[in-house]
PDB file of N, CA, C and O in Angstrom, chain B, residues numbered from 101:
ATOM      1  N   MET B 101      13.036  -3.960 -27.329  1.00  0.00           N
ATOM      2  CA  MET B 101      11.902  -3.666 -27.382  1.00  0.00           C
ATOM      3  C   MET B 101      11.760  -2.624 -26.525  1.00  0.00           C
ATOM      4  O   MET B 101      12.789  -2.326 -25.918  1.00  0.00           O
ATOM      5  N   ASN B 102      10.507  -1.795 -26.229  1.00  0.00           N
ATOM      6  CA  ASN B 102      10.359  -0.765 -25.483  1.00  0.00           C
ATOM      7  C   ASN B 102       9.123  -0.364 -24.946  1.00  0.00           C
ATOM      8  O   ASN B 102       8.369   0.474 -25.441  1.00  0.00           O
ATOM      9  N   LEU B 103       8.956  -0.983 -23.942  1.00  0.00           N
ATOM     10  CA  LEU B 103       7.096  -1.200 -22.864  1.00  0.00           C
ATOM     11  C   LEU B 103       7.138   0.112 -22.225  1.00  0.00           C
ATOM     12  O   LEU B 103       7.867   0.532 -21.326  1.00  0.00           O
ATOM     13  N   GLU B 104       5.907   0.839 -23.088  1.00  0.00           N
ATOM     14  CA  GLU B 104       5.097   2.052 -22.540  1.00  0.00           C
ATOM     15  C   GLU B 104       4.107   2.061 -21.820  1.00  0.00           C
ATOM     16  O   GLU B 104       2.948   1.759 -22.103  1.00  0.00           O
ATOM     17  N   ILE B 105       4.527   2.396 -20.906  1.00  0.00           N
ATOM     18  CA  ILE B 105       3.563   2.142 -19.555  1.00  0.00           C
ATOM     19  C   ILE B 105       2.190   3.573 -19.569  1.00  0.00           C
ATOM     20  O   ILE B 105       2.508   4.747 -19.378  1.00  0.00           O
ATOM     21  N   PRO B 106       1.330   3.312 -19.723  1.00  0.00           N
ATOM     22  CA  PRO B 106       0.349   4.235 -19.854  1.00  0.00           C
ATOM     23  C   PRO B 106       0.091   4.918 -17.715  1.00  0.00           C
ATOM     24  O   PRO B 106       0.054   4.293 -16.655  1.00  0.00           O
ATOM     25  N   LYS B 107      -0.023   6.509 -18.084  1.00  0.00           N
ATOM     26  CA  LYS B 107      -0.127   6.649 -16.770  1.00  0.00           C
ATOM     27  C   LYS B 107      -1.334   6.515 -16.216  1.00  0.00           C
ATOM     28  O   LYS B 107      -1.799   7.431 -15.539  1.00  0.00           O
ATOM     29  N   GLU B 108      -2.067   5.257 -16.441  1.00  0.00           N
ATOM     30  CA  GLU B 108      -2.907   5.190 -15.591  1.00  0.00           C
ATOM     31  C   GLU B 108      -2.887   3.965 -15.356  1.00  0.00           C
ATOM     32  O   GLU B 108      -4.006   3.710 -14.912  1.00  0.00           O
ATOM     33  N   LEU B 109      -2.220   2.946 -15.390  1.00  0.00           N
ATOM     34  CA  LEU B 109      -1.903   1.716 -14.869  1.00  0.00           C
ATOM     35  C   LEU B 109      -0.767   1.684 -14.013  1.00  0.00           C
ATOM     36  O   LEU B 109      -0.619   0.834 -13.134  1.00  0.00           O
ATOM     37  N   LYS B 110       0.315   2.916 -14.344  1.00  0.00           N
ATOM     38  CA  LYS B 110       1.438   3.257 -13.377  1.00  0.00           C
ATOM     39  C   LYS B 110       0.717   4.098 -11.773  1.00  0.00           C
ATOM     40  O   LYS B 110       1.175   4.069 -10.631  1.00  0.00           O
ATOM     41  N   HIS B 111      -0.470   4.747 -12.275  1.00  0.00           N
ATOM     42  CA  HIS B 111      -1.316   5.504 -10.934  1.00  0.00           C
ATOM     43  C   HIS B 111      -1.735   4.023 -10.113  1.00  0.00           C
ATOM     44  O   HIS B 111      -1.492   3.826  -8.922  1.00  0.00           O
ATOM     45  N   TYR B 112      -2.377   3.095 -10.979  1.00  0.00           N
ATOM     46  CA  TYR B 112      -3.361   2.252 -10.384  1.00  0.00           C
ATOM     47  C   TYR B 112      -2.597   1.338  -9.184  1.00  0.00           C
ATOM     48  O   TYR B 112      -2.997   0.953  -8.085  1.00  0.00           O
ATOM     49  N   VAL B 113      -0.710   1.086 -10.233  1.00  0.00           N
ATOM     50  CA  VAL B 113      -0.008   0.584  -9.618  1.00  0.00           C
ATOM     51  C   VAL B 113       0.573   1.111  -8.189  1.00  0.00           C
ATOM     52  O   VAL B 113       1.179   0.397  -7.390  1.00  0.00           O
ATOM     53  N   ALA B 114       0.273   2.505  -8.014  1.00  0.00           N
ATOM     54  CA  ALA B 114       1.356   3.342  -7.189  1.00  0.00           C
ATOM     55  C   ALA B 114      -0.195   3.250  -6.215  1.00  0.00           C
ATOM     56  O   ALA B 114       0.121   3.210  -5.026  1.00  0.00           O
ATOM     57  N   THR B 115      -1.310   3.220  -6.346  1.00  0.00           N
ATOM     58  CA  THR B 115      -2.564   3.238  -5.349  1.00  0.00           C
ATOM     59  C   THR B 115      -2.450   1.910  -4.505  1.00  0.00           C
ATOM     60  O   THR B 115      -2.597   1.929  -3.282  1.00  0.00           O
ATOM     61  N   VAL B 116      -2.170   0.707  -5.239  1.00  0.00           N
ATOM     62  CA  VAL B 116      -2.489  -0.183  -4.785  1.00  0.00           C
ATOM     63  C   VAL B 116      -1.151  -0.675  -3.947  1.00  0.00           C
ATOM     64  O   VAL B 116      -1.191  -1.847  -3.574  1.00  0.00           O
ATOM     65  N   LYS B 117      -0.155  -0.031  -3.662  1.00  0.00           N
ATOM     66  CA  LYS B 117       0.879  -0.530  -3.390  1.00  0.00           C
ATOM     67  C   LYS B 117       0.706   0.560  -1.916  1.00  0.00           C
ATOM     68  O   LYS B 117       1.012   0.120  -0.808  1.00  0.00           O
ATOM     69  N   SER B 118       0.241   1.834  -2.076  1.00  0.00           N
ATOM     70  CA  SER B 118       0.033   2.733  -0.728  1.00  0.00           C
ATOM     71  C   SER B 118      -1.283   1.720  -0.355  1.00  0.00           C
ATOM     72  O   SER B 118      -1.487   1.613   0.854  1.00  0.00           O
ATOM     73  N   ASN B 119      -2.011   1.120  -1.067  1.00  0.00           N
ATOM     74  CA  ASN B 119      -3.002   0.731  -0.224  1.00  0.00           C
ATOM     75  C   ASN B 119      -2.692  -0.499   0.884  1.00  0.00           C
ATOM     76  O   ASN B 119      -2.969  -0.640   2.075  1.00  0.00           O
ATOM     77  N   ILE B 120      -2.162  -1.107   0.149  1.00  0.00           N
ATOM     78  CA  ILE B 120      -1.389  -2.086   0.759  1.00  0.00           C
ATOM     79  C   ILE B 120       0.038  -1.733   2.252  1.00  0.00           C
ATOM     80  O   ILE B 120       0.129  -2.305   3.338  1.00  0.00           O
ATOM     81  N   GLU B 121       0.730  -0.854   1.797  1.00  0.00           N
ATOM     82  CA  GLU B 121       1.108  -0.319   2.433  1.00  0.00           C
ATOM     83  C   GLU B 121       0.252   0.497   4.360  1.00  0.00           C
ATOM     84  O   GLU B 121       0.558   0.551   5.552  1.00  0.00           O
ATOM     85  N   PHE B 122      -0.553   0.810   3.696  1.00  0.00           N
ATOM     86  CA  PHE B 122      -1.688   1.359   4.654  1.00  0.00           C
ATOM     87  C   PHE B 122      -2.454   0.493   5.543  1.00  0.00           C
ATOM     88  O   PHE B 122      -2.706   0.717   6.727  1.00  0.00           O
ATOM     89  N   LYS B 123      -2.854  -0.688   4.732  1.00  0.00           N
ATOM     90  CA  LYS B 123      -2.959  -1.933   5.982  1.00  0.00           C
ATOM     91  C   LYS B 123      -2.050  -2.758   6.450  1.00  0.00           C
ATOM     92  O   LYS B 123      -2.319  -3.599   7.308  1.00  0.00           O
ATOM     93  N   LYS B 124      -0.910  -2.609   5.949  1.00  0.00           N
ATOM     94  CA  LYS B 124       0.393  -3.225   6.849  1.00  0.00           C
ATOM     95  C   LYS B 124       0.016  -2.426   8.295  1.00  0.00           C
ATOM     96  O   LYS B 124      -0.489  -2.899   9.313  1.00  0.00           O
ATOM     97  N   LEU B 125       0.488  -0.914   7.982  1.00  0.00           N
ATOM     98  CA  LEU B 125       0.519   0.176   8.952  1.00  0.00           C
ATOM     99  C   LEU B 125      -0.517   0.187   9.329  1.00  0.00           C
ATOM    100  O   LEU B 125      -0.139   0.795  10.331  1.00  0.00           O
ATOM    101  N   ASN B 126      -1.719   0.068   9.521  1.00  0.00           N
ATOM    102  CA  ASN B 126      -2.787  -0.292  10.403  1.00  0.00           C
ATOM    103  C   ASN B 126      -2.659  -1.407  10.726  1.00  0.00           C
ATOM    104  O   ASN B 126      -3.078  -1.566  11.873  1.00  0.00           O
ATOM    105  N   GLU B 127      -2.231  -2.407  10.227  1.00  0.00           N
ATOM    106  CA  GLU B 127      -2.176  -3.885  11.385  1.00  0.00           C
ATOM    107  C   GLU B 127      -1.386  -3.346  12.579  1.00  0.00           C
ATOM    108  O   GLU B 127      -1.773  -3.181  13.736  1.00  0.00           O
ATOM    109  N   THR B 128      -0.005  -3.074  11.948  1.00  0.00           N
ATOM    110  CA  THR B 128       0.934  -2.907  13.219  1.00  0.00           C
ATOM    111  C   THR B 128       0.532  -2.019  14.344  1.00  0.00           C
ATOM    112  O   THR B 128       0.854  -2.293  15.500  1.00  0.00           O
ATOM    113  N   LEU B 129      -0.232  -0.858  14.006  1.00  0.00           N
ATOM    114  CA  LEU B 129      -0.904  -0.037  14.961  1.00  0.00           C
ATOM    115  C   LEU B 129      -1.884  -1.086  16.074  1.00  0.00           C
ATOM    116  O   LEU B 129      -1.750  -1.343  17.271  1.00  0.00           O
ATOM    117  N   PHE B 130      -2.793  -1.477  15.142  1.00  0.00           N
ATOM    118  CA  PHE B 130      -3.615  -2.232  15.939  1.00  0.00           C
ATOM    119  C   PHE B 130      -3.113  -3.353  16.438  1.00  0.00           C
ATOM    120  O   PHE B 130      -4.021  -4.087  16.827  1.00  0.00           O
ATOM    121  N   THR B 131      -2.267  -3.710  16.562  1.00  0.00           N
ATOM    122  CA  THR B 131      -1.483  -4.641  17.395  1.00  0.00           C
ATOM    123  C   THR B 131      -0.948  -4.223  18.251  1.00  0.00           C
ATOM    124  O   THR B 131      -1.104  -4.711  19.370  1.00  0.00           O
ATOM    125  N   LYS B 132      -0.207  -3.275  18.051  1.00  0.00           N
ATOM    126  CA  LYS B 132       0.670  -2.253  19.339  1.00  0.00           C
ATOM    127  C   LYS B 132      -0.553  -1.720  20.145  1.00  0.00           C
ATOM    128  O   LYS B 132      -0.237  -1.417  21.295  1.00  0.00           O
ATOM    129  N   ALA B 133      -1.852  -1.529  19.846  1.00  0.00           N
ATOM    130  CA  ALA B 133      -2.574  -0.996  20.575  1.00  0.00           C
ATOM    131  C   ALA B 133      -3.162  -2.200  21.493  1.00  0.00           C
ATOM    132  O   ALA B 133      -3.619  -2.029  22.623  1.00  0.00           O
ATOM    133  N   PHE B 134      -3.093  -3.207  20.951  1.00  0.00           N
ATOM    134  CA  PHE B 134      -3.840  -4.456  21.915  1.00  0.00           C
ATOM    135  C   PHE B 134      -2.659  -4.510  22.662  1.00  0.00           C
ATOM    136  O   PHE B 134      -2.848  -4.074  23.798  1.00  0.00           O
ATOM    137  N   GLU B 135      -1.382  -4.920  22.433  1.00  0.00           N
ATOM    138  CA  GLU B 135      -0.246  -5.021  23.738  1.00  0.00           C
ATOM    139  C   GLU B 135      -0.353  -4.300  24.638  1.00  0.00           C
ATOM    140  O   GLU B 135      -0.428  -4.781  25.769  1.00  0.00           O
ATOM    141  N   THR B 136      -0.388  -3.124  24.469  1.00  0.00           N
ATOM    142  CA  THR B 136      -0.462  -1.869  25.494  1.00  0.00           C
ATOM    143  C   THR B 136      -1.654  -1.650  26.770  1.00  0.00           C
ATOM    144  O   THR B 136      -1.600  -1.078  27.859  1.00  0.00           O
ATOM    145  N   GLN B 137      -2.836  -2.476  25.984  1.00  0.00           N
ATOM    146  CA  GLN B 137      -3.895  -2.664  26.893  1.00  0.00           C
ATOM    147  C   GLN B 137      -3.642  -3.529  28.115  1.00  0.00           C
ATOM    148  O   GLN B 137      -4.542  -3.718  28.934  1.00  0.00           O
TER     149      GLN B 137
END
């Protein structure tokens, strides 16, 4: 069984993953900023 994943879907998954990572990073920076004040 060979699953062919469309480029659009791969791109979509990559975008979603990077968005999630970006949000996590933002939250971390946000908390650190509050802790230092």
